[in-house]
Steps between C-alpha positions, in 0.01 A plus 500: 500500500570270792338327793562618856533253787509602866588225745458555877580868455536684830581859586587606855582867552749624762321496832340163432191598298408220260348661190489186283479155656599191294307589184518244218344602170559422133401748229480329162657638185264764359266497801340808656485438875379747762631518857222639717450564868454779755762764569801350674438143384841475325392512136716800401796361694468172310489688169807703594689181580420367153627831361816484709420817695476303826733225612356154560548385859431136416373296207566537126362699208547369145433689177512290187655211693786714637529571873522878531536551877841662452445641150483885482164645387644625169605148407168327573335612173191632675311829470312658788210746497458697822202666667653849467587466128874578566540700179793735439341847517765670285459252213234488232273197459721374217812538712336326796395210278841462340718556807559133584573422135768770493656352811522168316696670223233448235544705182286812462294380197412176684401699810276726294332201336436323830382817677273581208342155501444508877352850481263388224378202704439718807352797315789730589609600150371857529658545845861402424629859527327579829655480844328321792376826654286558189332157521190377682523222759381240250749617239786485750399148596502396134848648461616307807361178351652586163841544656472146632356356177761654272772292667321173408607334828442144613275610788285804581467594868223748583461649848150652534541699176138621487446607860565870428233517229134590541238224491394546137858513375593191703231302318629622163860420592406149616367436151821645355713269713301194393532601135877551532544162665307330224719676244842435655436193717776599744507334841347754738487521880259771611457626857181665625294534818183539291332159471270626219812586301640157577183320391481683167868485404660177617489162332589386853494679832733442794350622829743595778441585864766584759776386266350157433344367183136414569369370166591504131259439215282649224268782611182292478657221706599738780153654499308170491730288716696715748744291700458685829323787674754758389464423130121480535485844659753661269391373158163629385340842495311566717680272743356173625283525812661302782378400845564232761196283575422172677402174335233290668312181418120522478232248406501642148881496469782747557426863585705814554451717810592863437393795712174342614418361156481128421559430130464145364796386291386376156554128439702592190754683715542201731544270201752741347689551826467182710743652752221725620366214711818496707425855618179403682504682832796712386561835337567552132562804280219573254571690179235651271564699184279810467334327203375229739295755698218682323130569479283192577329501159837457329622216725536144377276262700394526862763712674530642853369856532665783685358840588770765491528877516681662211798691638572628152408413143757531220338563161739381228279550197437139403463379858485605863701393802309490829728532803366385837617383842584127510253262665747436782590786731860382513762488226735214567687435177800722570533822301325363192164508676557818696556861426834660592361614836396145591127555443315233302540555128184563306361224282407566138206374297467538123167646387349588160562852373134601538446351848313767705740489793657799674723558800304449821241269343419165658543232234439126487773308320544132418821315580591229248694255715537271200763749381679530834867432575629344822840534669663351808518773768845393624694422182280738290523240218196435281312176554580261214232423244429161345457639148510833314222731607350672194255690720792686656604638163241770539537837334770708663 
């Protein structure tokens, strides 16, 4: 096992496209870190540079304290698991698992022992004589992981290994991955675009956007204290509701103007974020988790009310998601607050499972501004808080 250190790593492709822009990140020995972000954000390119499959334009990558920029992939002592399994179709499971050990010149009895142990851990013992064509998607993925595990490398690199599996199998394989990491404790860098996968797997998450590192931290920290609008909108399912509003001073204190609504800002928010006062007469970005919008009888304290029309209602068994048009007619927080066609993105409220709400119904909801987030509209950075905010650690 080894730590991995990336210092100002940059990748510029021919033609001038910058895929990774001065990323600095340290992965501790034995850590499971997840690189997450939308398609094209540079996460897979960064992983491939660690593997040696892409050249580093600038910066350095160290594995176990050794700079590996010019070290061939086979000499980096890493193992990579790909999205498409990359199994040899003409080989049996046993042959696939033991292939890298044969290349190392390991004796046959030792190969059989190591392959047998890996197969036992992954539940592949009864499949050793089958070829990939005779395996299910989940079984092929386990073989792909086994082929990496059997080498006992310093670092595992995983590039969206579960994206080809169905939803139920992905959940099962996430548990399998966590169990394997607890067993072997190998340093792991895992790439995914699925933020739910990132939240459930990583001891830390590194969020990337347009080649730049946005925030690194434990899942709960990224959820409760997003550094900027991008992280706030990306981490959390359903996504945070975002809108640009105006801050004004009233006789009772600060208030938010949004789409014809005037919502008083709770004194606790002003005490927590003193910088709010500097936005008087200016615009600010408001963020509300779906859990901060719900039926009035479930709200904490006296909250602003909002009458909305249910565009659709998602019944998830233990809860419902109510989707409705945002209070403001305009979406002004770049693509995170808008649909792909530029129309305002729908807001989401979290309702109890038995709430009698259906698509087309007019519903009154309460907005808990005591659980709101605020961001600067120009820098998109979150307003600093004076102390930790336990109220923001609401259920995901």
